[in-house]
VEXMARNU-737677 format. One line per 2 residues: number of its first residue (from 0); their letters; for each residue x, y, z of N, C-alpha, C, O. Coordinates in steps of 0.02 Angstrom, whole numbers, plus 50000, padded with zeros to 5 digits. Example, Ala and Ser with C-alpha at 12.3 -4.5 7.8 and 13.67 -1.06 7.14 Angstrom:
residues 2
0 = AS = 50660:49716:50390:50615:49775:50390:50660:49835:50390:50712:49834:50423 ~ 50642:49888:50354:50684:49947:50357:50645:50002:50394:50670:50057:50402;
//
This chain:
residues 242
0 = MA = 50053:49931:50024:49999:49992:50001:50059:50047:49994:50116:50038:50015 ~ 50028:50123:49949:50080:50154:49960:50048:50250:50028:50005:50292:50041;
2 = SD = 50106:50228:50039:50108:50274:50103:50138:50345:50074:50186:50358:50037 ~ 50064:50407:50122:50064:50497:50072:50162:50512:50101:50195:50557:50075;
4 = SA = 50189:50468:50152:50255:50500:50188:50307:50499:50160:50355:50537:50161 ~ 50283:50393:50101:50331:50389:50055:50371:50433:49991:50335:50449:49943;
6 = AY = 50445:50454:49988:50474:50527:49958:50456:50500:49899:50444:50440:49887 ~ 50456:50560:49851:50412:50572:49789:50472:50518:49743:50525:50492:49762;
8 = RG = 50448:50518:49695:50502:50475:49641:50477:50477:49580:50478:50424:49549 ~ 50455:50524:49553:50434:50538:49494:50399:50510:49473:50373:50461:49499;
10 = VH = 50374:50551:49370:50326:50534:49329:50368:50422:49325:50421:50391:49334 ~ 50332:50416:49316:50313:50340:49306:50310:50333:49245:50279:50376:49214;
12 = LQ = 50341:50276:49207:50277:50257:49121:50292:50182:49125:50348:50158:49135 ~ 50237:50151:49116:50203:50103:49095:50239:50087:49008:50260:50124:48964;
14 = RG = 50233:50032:49014:50257:49992:48952:50212:50033:48876:50155:50052:48890 ~ 50227:50042:48829:50200:50086:48762:50177:50179:48797:50147:50219:48761;
16 = SR = 50201:50197:48873:50190:50252:48881:50231:50303:48845:50287:50283:48832 ~ 50215:50374:48824:50273:50428:48785:50246:50490:48847:50196:50506:48878;
18 = LR = 50331:50513:48837:50359:50612:48852:50350:50613:48841:50324:50576:48798 ~ 50347:50705:48870:50342:50735:48820:50360:50810:48876:50335:50813:48932;
20 = IA = 50396:50852:48855:50411:50917:48872:50391:50970:48871:50431:51013:48851 ~ 50321:50991:48892:50283:51038:48891:50271:51093:48898:50225:51124:48870;
22 = EL = 50326:51120:48949:50345:51171:48957:50410:51158:49017:50421:51126:49068 ~ 50452:51219:48962:50515:51224:49009:50553:51284:49008:50574:51311:48957;
24 = TI = 50562:51306:49077:50592:51395:49074:50645:51387:49112:50632:51351:49160 ~ 50727:51415:49109:50747:51418:49126:50788:51503:49140:50809:51550:49106;
26 = SL = 50783:51483:49224:50811:51567:49235:50898:51583:49239:50937:51552:49275 ~ 50914:51638:49193:50965:51648:49220:50978:51680:49247:51036:51700:49237;
28 = DG = 50936:51718:49312:50974:51745:49337:50939:51756:49406:50917:51805:49437 ~ 50944:51663:49418:50930:51662:49488:50842:51636:49492:50825:51604:49542;
30 = GQ = 50808:51646:49456:50727:51634:49473:50716:51599:49482:50761:51560:49495 ~ 50647:51576:49484:50640:51471:49465:50665:51487:49406:50689:51538:49382;
32 = HT = 50645:51388:49374:50661:51360:49317:50598:51334:49336:50580:51322:49393 ~ 50546:51322:49249:50509:51255:49257:50501:51234:49207:50504:51252:49149;
34 = LR = 50485:51173:49246:50466:51108:49214:50415:51056:49182:50415:50995:49194 ~ 50388:51078:49156:50304:51031:49146:50315:50955:49083:50345:50957:49030;
36 = LQ = 50290:50912:49106:50301:50849:49085:50229:50844:49057:50181:50877:49076 ~ 50229:50792:49003:50151:50780:49004:50144:50687:48967:50174:50671:48915;
38 = VQ = 50122:50662:48987:50108:50597:48978:50073:50544:48910:50046:50569:48861 ~ 50078:50506:48915:50011:50496:48833:50009:50432:48841:50060:50420:48872;
40 = WD = 49971:50368:48830:49959:50299:48807:49901:50279:48785:49846:50285:48811 ~ 49915:50257:48739:49861:50210:48709:49850:50146:48734:49885:50104:48761;
42 = MF = 49771:50153:48712:49717:50097:48779:49690:50036:48733:49661:49986:48752 ~ 49709:50056:48664:49667:50010:48628:49717:49917:48638:49682:49867:48635;
44 = AA = 49791:49911:48649:49807:49876:48655:49802:49816:48732:49819:49758:48743 ~ 49779:49853:48757:49737:49835:48835:49680:49801:48800:49675:49740:48792;
46 = WL = 49643:49841:48782:49568:49812:48758:49578:49760:48723:49528:49726:48709 ~ 49641:49739:48699:49648:49688:48663:49662:49632:48683:49638:49580:48659;
48 = DI = 49703:49636:48731:49706:49589:48764:49653:49563:48823:49645:49508:48848 ~ 49627:49613:48831:49586:49595:48844:49529:49538:48852:49516:49489:48887;
50 = AE = 49493:49593:48772:49472:49527:48721:49494:49450:48720:49461:49406:48747 ~ 49555:49440:48686:49586:49366:48690:49589:49373:48761:49558:49426:48754;
52 = RA = 49599:49369:48834:49589:49333:48893:49509:49291:48875:49489:49233:48875 ~ 49472:49380:48855:49383:49322:48879:49377:49280:48833:49355:49224:48848;
54 = RD = 49398:49299:48749:49388:49232:48716:49418:49186:48735:49373:49144:48736 ~ 49478:49150:48759:49500:49107:48778:49444:49083:48831:49415:49028:48831;
56 = AA = 49435:49136:48879:49376:49105:48942:49318:49051:48908:49300:48994:48923 ~ 49301:49098:48855:49208:49106:48794:49234:49010:48780:49205:48960:48799;
58 = VA = 49285:49016:48750:49289:48964:48712:49314:48884:48763:49309:48828:48739 ~ 49343:48900:48838:49349:48864:48858:49279:48834:48900:49276:48775:48920;
60 = AR = 49226:48881:48908:49148:48857:48939:49143:48819:48878:49144:48757:48877 ~ 49138:48855:48827:49101:48822:48792:49127:48712:48765:49095:48660:48758;
62 = AA = 49200:48735:48760:49230:48650:48773:49202:48615:48849:49184:48557:48855 ~ 49205:48656:48895:49191:48613:48937:49122:48569:48952:49114:48517:48985;
64 = NP = 49063:48620:48905:48998:48608:48922:48963:48538:48904:48983:48515:48851 ~ 48926:48507:48930:48906:48433:48932:48867:48427:48871:48866:48378:48835;
66 = GP = 48831:48493:48861:48765:48449:48794:48704:48459:48870:48720:48453:48930 ~ 48639:48475:48844:48578:48507:48884:48535:48412:48915:48475:48404:48926;
68 = DH = 48590:48357:48919:48577:48320:48944:48599:48333:49025:48597:48295:49073 ~ 48608:48363:49023:48683:48360:49104:48665:48445:49110:48702:48495:49109;
70 = PE = 48581:48436:49115:48562:48515:49152:48598:48562:49196:48641:48599:49174 ~ 48589:48561:49229:48650:48598:49285:48703:48620:49274:48717:48678:49288;
72 = EF = 48747:48577:49245:48804:48603:49198:48807:48633:49140:48861:48663:49131 ~ 48766:48636:49092:48729:48652:49039:48731:48705:49049:48778:48739:49031;
74 = TT = 48667:48737:49090:48662:48778:49104:48734:48841:49151:48730:48901:49165 ~ 48766:48813:49157:48820:48852:49199:48868:48856:49168:48912:48895:49185;
76 = SL = 48875:48806:49098:48922:48833:49056:48883:48890:49000:48912:48941:48985 ~ 48829:48877:48978:48821:48929:48924:48814:49020:48961:48821:49075:48936;
78 = DE = 48798:48996:49034:48805:49071:49059:48907:49099:49063:48933:49153:49047 ~ 48925:49062:49079:48998:49070:49085:49030:49081:48997:49089:49079:48978;
80 = EL = 49000:49087:48978:49005:49064:48889:49000:49152:48870:49047:49191:48862 ~ 48916:49167:48866:48900:49244:48877:48928:49268:48901:48951:49312:48865;
82 = RY = 48957:49270:48974:49003:49349:48995:49055:49340:48946:49070:49381:48903 ~ 49075:49295:48954:49131:49296:48941:49169:49322:48845:49221:49346:48824;
84 = AM = 49110:49301:48818:49129:49301:48746:49061:49388:48734:49058:49424:48685 ~ 49023:49393:48792:49004:49475:48787:49061:49518:48814:49081:49566:48782;
86 = TS = 49087:49501:48875:49169:49552:48863:49219:49552:48825:49258:49600:48829 ~ 49233:49498:48780:49287:49498:48751:49237:49567:48678:49255:49624:48662;
88 = IC = 49179:49528:48653:49142:49561:48601:49157:49638:48623:49199:49678:48602 ~ 49123:49642:48657:49125:49742:48711:49203:49755:48701:49220:49811:48683;
90 = AS = 49250:49707:48710:49308:49730:48718:49370:49737:48640:49425:49759:48624 ~ 49331:49712:48623:49348:49707:48536:49350:49770:48501:49395:49800:48471;
92 = AF = 49254:49792:48518:49210:49854:48487:49255:49925:48537:49267:49976:48505 ~ 49273:49921:48602:49300:49970:48639:49397:49975:48599:49427:50028:48607;
94 = AL = 49430:49919:48562:49478:49939:48547:49490:49959:48495:49531:50005:48495 ~ 49469:49941:48439:49427:49991:48381:49424:50060:48382:49448:50097:48339;
96 = EA = 49383:50084:48447:49387:50161:48453:49445:50212:48476:49469:50264:48455 ~ 49457:50155:48549:49527:50205:48558:49550:50188:48498:49531:50235:48463;
98 = FS = 49586:50141:48453:49656:50124:48386:49622:50179:48362:49660:50217:48332 ~ 49539:50205:48364:49512:50267:48300:49542:50321:48353:49588:50350:48324;
100 = NS = 49535:50341:48404:49530:50403:48442:49613:50401:48443:49625:50458:48421 ~ 49658:50380:48452:49749:50380:48443:49765:50386:48391:49825:50398:48384;
102 = VR = 49720:50381:48327:49741:50378:48269:49733:50479:48246:49766:50518:48212 ~ 49672:50482:48285:49665:50571:48261:49683:50616:48284:49675:50675:48270;
104 = VH = 49730:50568:48354:49794:50643:48397:49842:50672:48346:49868:50727:48337 ~ 49845:50592:48305:49902:50610:48261:49905:50615:48186:49945:50589:48146;
106 = LP = 49844:50661:48176:49835:50715:48101:49822:50747:48107:49777:50765:48144 ~ 49867:50782:48061:49860:50874:48066:49797:50890:48071:49782:50924:48120;
108 = ET = 49762:50877:48040:49693:50917:48061:49611:50873:48060:49580:50858:48009 ~ 49592:50860:48120:49536:50822:48135:49497:50800:48082:49462:50851:48083;
110 = PQ = 49474:50769:48038:49410:50735:48003:49335:50746:48035:49297:50739:48082 ~ 49343:50756:48002:49227:50776:48027:49225:50690:48026:49250:50644:47994;
112 = LP = 49191:50699:48066:49167:50637:48066:49093:50593:48069:49063:50603:48122 ~ 49065:50554:48031:49017:50546:48004:48970:50521:48100:48988:50530:48159;
114 = DG = 48926:50499:48077:48876:50482:48149:48873:50411:48127:48864:50385:48071 ~ 48883:50386:48186:48920:50274:48210:48936:50274:48230:48935:50329:48259;
116 = AA = 48986:50221:48263:49020:50207:48310:49075:50146:48240:49133:50126:48245 ~ 49043:50138:48205:49053:50077:48158:49117:50157:48105:49173:50183:48103;
118 = RR = 49044:50158:48072:49060:50226:48025:49146:50281:48037:49192:50295:47999 ~ 49127:50301:48121:49183:50331:48123:49244:50271:48127:49291:50287:48091;
120 = VR = 49250:50238:48146:49305:50211:48148:49312:50181:48074:49356:50138:48072 ~ 49282:50191:48020:49337:50167:47944:49326:50223:47933:49364:50243:47889;
122 = HV = 49281:50275:47954:49333:50350:47904:49384:50365:47917:49419:50387:47871 ~ 49418:50361:47998:49497:50375:48039:49546:50328:48004:49606:50340:47992;
124 = LH = 49511:50270:47990:49575:50213:47945:49585:50262:47865:49638:50273:47837 ~ 49526:50283:47845:49522:50254:47780:49570:50330:47766:49603:50341:47715;
126 = TG = 49563:50380:47829:49610:50446:47813:49651:50451:47812:49681:50490:47776 ~ 49682:50398:47871:49760:50378:47920:49805:50338:47866:49863:50346:47846;
128 = FD = 49766:50302:47855:49813:50243:47817:49785:50223:47729:49736:50240:47696 ~ 49829:50190:47719:49834:50160:47664:49804:50082:47621:49838:50037:47596;
130 = LP = 49743:50087:47625:49716:50022:47644:49680:50021:47578:49649:50068:47553 ~ 49692:49944:47547:49671:49940:47449:49607:49933:47482:49599:49916:47541;
132 = NE = 49552:49949:47431:49501:49991:47429:49463:49919:47448:49408:49923:47476 ~ 49500:49834:47428:49454:49781:47443:49435:49772:47528:49388:49745:47557;
134 = TA = 49491:49805:47549:49489:49785:47639:49462:49821:47672:49435:49804:47725 ~ 49463:49897:47642:49400:49947:47685:49340:49963:47663:49310:50011:47687;
136 = KS = 49302:49902:47583:49234:49874:47584:49224:49809:47622:49172:49777:47626 ~ 49263:49799:47641:49251:49724:47686:49242:49751:47769:49236:49709:47813;
138 = LR = 49243:49802:47782:49257:49810:47827:49205:49816:47861:49204:49797:47919 ~ 49139:49852:47824:49099:49864:47827:49019:49833:47843:48966:49864:47849;
140 = AP = 49034:49747:47846:48981:49714:47881:49000:49687:47927:48959:49663:47967 ~ 49068:49679:47939:49104:49648:48004:49104:49716:48090:49104:49710:48151;
142 = FA = 49103:49761:48050:49099:49829:48090:49047:49845:48129:49042:49860:48188 ~ 49000:49838:48075:48917:49832:48080:48903:49792:48132:48880:49804:48188;
144 = MI = 48923:49727:48098:48896:49701:48177:48912:49667:48234:48882:49623:48264 ~ 49005:49718:48254:49016:49714:48294:49008:49771:48364:49015:49762:48425;
146 = FR = 48986:49841:48319:48959:49903:48356:48882:49853:48356:48849:49879:48401 ~ 48849:49805:48331:48781:49795:48341:48793:49764:48412:48770:49783:48465;
148 = LR = 48839:49703:48398:48834:49661:48450:48848:49739:48528:48807:49761:48568 ~ 48909:49754:48518:48930:49776:48569:48855:49845:48612:48840:49850:48671;
150 = ND = 48831:49877:48562:48764:49901:48582:48699:49849:48595:48647:49879:48611 ~ 48696:49800:48592:48665:49758:48627:48682:49747:48689:48640:49755:48734;
152 = AV = 48735:49730:48701:48737:49751:48776:48747:49786:48845:48740:49782:48906 ~ 48775:49833:48775:48789:49925:48829:48700:49940:48844:48678:49978:48888;
154 = HP = 48656:49897:48793:48591:49934:48796:48547:49878:48781:48514:49863:48731 ~ 48556:49856:48833:48507:49769:48813:48421:49780:48788:48378:49814:48816;
156 = PA = 48418:49757:48753:48326:49755:48778:48315:49702:48841:48346:49653:48860 ~ 48241:49743:48871:48233:49709:48908:48173:49674:48911:48164:49640:48962;
158 = GF = 48123:49676:48858:48060:49661:48855:48075:49594:48831:48134:49577:48824 ~ 48020:49547:48817:47981:49460:48796:48004:49484:48742:47988:49542:48728;
160 = VD = 48045:49447:48701:48049:49394:48627:48057:49345:48618:48051:49311:48669 ~ 48075:49306:48559:48056:49251:48546:48110:49179:48548:48150:49169:48502;
162 = PI = 48105:49152:48583:48166:49114:48587:48201:49118:48501:48175:49159:48464 ~ 48250:49081:48477:48289:49075:48430:48342:48992:48456:48374:48982:48508;
164 = RH = 48334:48953:48402:48375:48902:48365:48453:48915:48397:48490:48943:48356 ~ 48483:48902:48459:48562:48882:48433:48580:48854:48413:48563:48795:48412;
166 = PD = 48644:48889:48375:48678:48837:48325:48695:48776:48338:48697:48739:48289 ~ 48703:48762:48371:48743:48712:48425:48718:48657:48480:48751:48614:48508;
168 = FP = 48668:48670:48484:48636:48616:48535:48569:48621:48507:48548:48673:48483 ~ 48524:48549:48512:48442:48573:48476:48411:48584:48535:48412:48541:48579;
170 = LS = 48380:48639:48542:48338:48679:48549:48350:48750:48555:48401:48780:48535 ~ 48296:48778:48586:48318:48851:48572:48296:48895:48608:48237:48885:48620;
172 = IE = 48325:48962:48641:48346:48997:48681:48341:49037:48684:48311:49056:48633 ~ 48357:49095:48731:48345:49165:48733:48383:49210:48706:48423:49229:48750;
174 = PS = 48399:49257:48621:48454:49264:48581:48500:49280:48606:48554:49263:48583 ~ 48493:49332:48678:48576:49344:48687:48638:49299:48700:48696:49319:48708;
176 = YV = 48610:49223:48702:48625:49174:48708:48664:49141:48634:48690:49086:48645 ~ 48669:49158:48588:48670:49159:48510:48698:49219:48516:48759:49217:48505;
178 = KF = 48674:49279:48530:48729:49303:48489:48804:49323:48515:48848:49344:48478 ~ 48810:49313:48578:48855:49318:48616:48861:49239:48649:48825:49211:48690;
180 = RE = 48924:49213:48609:48955:49153:48618:49001:49146:48561:48998:49169:48504 ~ 49080:49077:48617:49122:49093:48573:49144:49123:48493:49187:49165:48479;
182 = EN = 49103:49089:48455:49126:49092:48404:49123:49185:48387:49179:49208:48375 ~ 49065:49235:48386:49073:49282:48374:49110:49317:48417:49129:49373:48401;
184 = AR = 49128:49288:48483:49217:49319:48518:49269:49309:48467:49299:49353:48436 ~ 49273:49258:48462:49351:49250:48408:49350:49302:48367:49392:49347:48368;
186 = NA = 49275:49295:48307:49279:49323:48245:49288:49405:48256:49309:49437:48208 ~ 49274:49433:48308:49261:49510:48342:49335:49513:48329:49354:49541:48278;
188 = LQ = 49396:49476:48388:49439:49528:48396:49483:49471:48338:49542:49487:48335 ~ 49471:49425:48305:49516:49408:48232:49494:49487:48216:49537:49527:48232;
190 = VA = 49432:49515:48187:49416:49554:48145:49474:49619:48174:49526:49636:48146 ~ 49452:49641:48227:49491:49712:48278:49583:49683:48286:49628:49722:48302;
192 = RD = 49590:49634:48276:49659:49659:48305:49688:49663:48238:49719:49714:48221 ~ 49679:49599:48186:49709:49619:48115:49717:49692:48087:49772:49720:48080;
194 = II = 49649:49723:48071:49640:49775:48030:49687:49830:48076:49722:49871:48046 ~ 49686:49828:48146:49724:49875:48162:49814:49834:48147:49855:49868:48117;
196 = TF = 49830:49777:48166:49900:49774:48170:49906:49797:48079:49954:49833:48064 ~ 49861:49778:48025:49884:49784:47948:49861:49878:47944:49881:49900:47890;
198 = AL = 49843:49907:47968:49814:49969:47964:49895:50004:47997:49928:50045:47965 ~ 49913:49981:48058:49975:50036:48062:50050:50001:48035:50105:50025:48049;
200 = AR = 50042:49961:48007:50098:49951:47937:50090:49982:47861:50125:49968:47812 ~ 50032:50028:47864:50018:50052:47816:49998:50131:47822:49947:50158:47799;
202 = PR = 50053:50161:47859:50012:50253:47890:50016:50296:47790:50050:50274:47744 ~ 49978:50347:47789:49983:50384:47724:50022:50408:47736:50021:50436:47791;
204 = RK = 50098:50415:47684:50145:50449:47694:50160:50494:47714:50208:50506:47750 ~ 50098:50547:47682:50103:50619:47694:50060:50649:47750:50031:50703:47751;
206 = YP = 50065:50598:47801:50049:50615:47897:50140:50588:47936:50139:50541:47976 ~ 50179:50606:47927:50223:50589:47965:50225:50570:48028:50262:50526:48050;
208 = EL = 50180:50606:48063:50206:50620:48104:50156:50552:48139:50180:50524:48188 ~ 50083:50525:48111:50080:50481:48124:50120:50403:48101:50134:50351:48131;
210 = AR = 50125:50419:48055:50192:50386:48033:50244:50357:48076:50256:50297:48072 ~ 50263:50380:48102:50321:50370:48170:50310:50344:48210:50342:50296:48232;
212 = WA = 50230:50381:48245:50191:50346:48300:50175:50273:48290:50178:50229:48332 ~ 50157:50268:48222:50127:50203:48204:50191:50143:48212:50194:50091:48245;
214 = ES = 50235:50173:48171:50293:50104:48201:50326:50095:48263:50361:50047:48279 ~ 50312:50148:48298:50297:50137:48371:50253:50085:48406:50273:50043:48446;
216 = AL = 50192:50092:48386:50133:50086:48403:50113:49996:48373:50063:49961:48383 ~ 50165:49985:48342:50149:49904:48303:50232:49881:48334:50248:49822:48330;
218 = NN = 50265:49916:48355:50311:49865:48389:50310:49847:48472:50336:49799:48500 ~ 50268:49907:48502:50255:49863:48566:50167:49848:48556:50137:49853:48610;
220 = LN = 50132:49835:48511:50099:49784:48486:50099:49724:48496:50059:49691:48530 ~ 50163:49702:48453:50181:49655:48435:50225:49618:48492:50234:49558:48500;
222 = GQ = 50247:49667:48526:50293:49658:48598:50254:49629:48675:50281:49613:48728 ~ 50164:49632:48654:50127:49619:48704:50086:49569:48677:50071:49524:48716;
224 = TT = 50062:49565:48617:50045:49500:48597:50049:49450:48574:50090:49439:48530 ~ 49995:49387:48604:50013:49327:48596:49987:49287:48553:49980:49226:48560;
226 = TE = 49962:49336:48483:49920:49292:48450:49971:49286:48396:50030:49305:48401 ~ 49939:49254:48336:49976:49252:48294:49989:49274:48241:49930:49274:48223;
228 = AA = 50016:49294:48196:50041:49355:48136:49977:49405:48095:49941:49361:48071 ~ 49959:49442:48085:49911:49478:48085:49882:49498:47978:49892:49545:47939;
230 = TP = 49860:49456:47974:49841:49451:47897:49768:49512:47895:49719:49530:47928 ~ 49804:49526:47831:49706:49555:47792:49654:49540:47830:49631:49483:47823;
232 = PP = 49623:49586:47879:49544:49562:47863:49509:49523:47818:49498:49541:47760 ~ 49487:49463:47847:49425:49423:47833:49365:49475:47814:49360:49525:47850;
234 = GS = 49319:49466:47761:49291:49497:47743:49219:49490:47777:49187:49536:47752 ~ 49193:49468:47805:49133:49452:47842:49126:49426:47896:49073:49439:47923;
236 = DV = 49176:49376:47937:49156:49304:47987:49111:49349:48034:49061:49327:48063 ~ 49124:49386:48036:49067:49411:48113:48992:49415:48103:48949:49398:48144;
238 = AS = 48985:49442:48039:48927:49436:48001:48872:49392:47984:48811:49402:47980 ~ 48909:49337:47974:48893:49247:47933:48922:49223:47999:48956:49172:47996;
240 = AI = 48913:49248:48054:48928:49203:48122:48868:49195:48173:48859:49150:48214 ~ 48824:49257:48159:48761:49264:48174:48694:49252:48139:48641:49264:48169;
//
């Protein structure tokens, strides 16, 4: 536990943090010197890590599910899969939004953003990075699905709905248990992780500050992730998984 009486040790920088001198005044006549530091940290890598851990837990919950012939274990496993998959999907959406915010800081002018989180993120990606047209178009469906699922988790409907057939078990169930399952968690994370790493390697040359940041961010991200190397994002895996 920190002690109020402990000697101050200055500014601590976590991995990936950056430091800059915001103000420096040196007095030549014995007056007071002034030094003001500022720190910066990109949150998207943390959200990707959270999404990955929760995805792994959702996959494990599905693997441990014995099926509806064992009602108690079946119910528990479904609940665990939903909770972890929902966490992973939301974290993937948060990672995309956090990445978009980080990119905007390094653009010379803040682009005018459209309405809707999915469209905003795609707009910033198009502005800052040299993405092939096929890649840019392929993001529409999975981004729309990721942020729709995020919205369903953050602003869930509370009324009565028709049950729907679970694609992996011979029964119908409340729709949330189909939306928030391990397949969608895997697909959402793959899309978010792959487009972020794919974009970081392709900053537009006319934005040198963005290019310098992207190189550093990509090195930091590669040093933290334990997943396979990124490939160009798939077309609509998330959209086809539900």
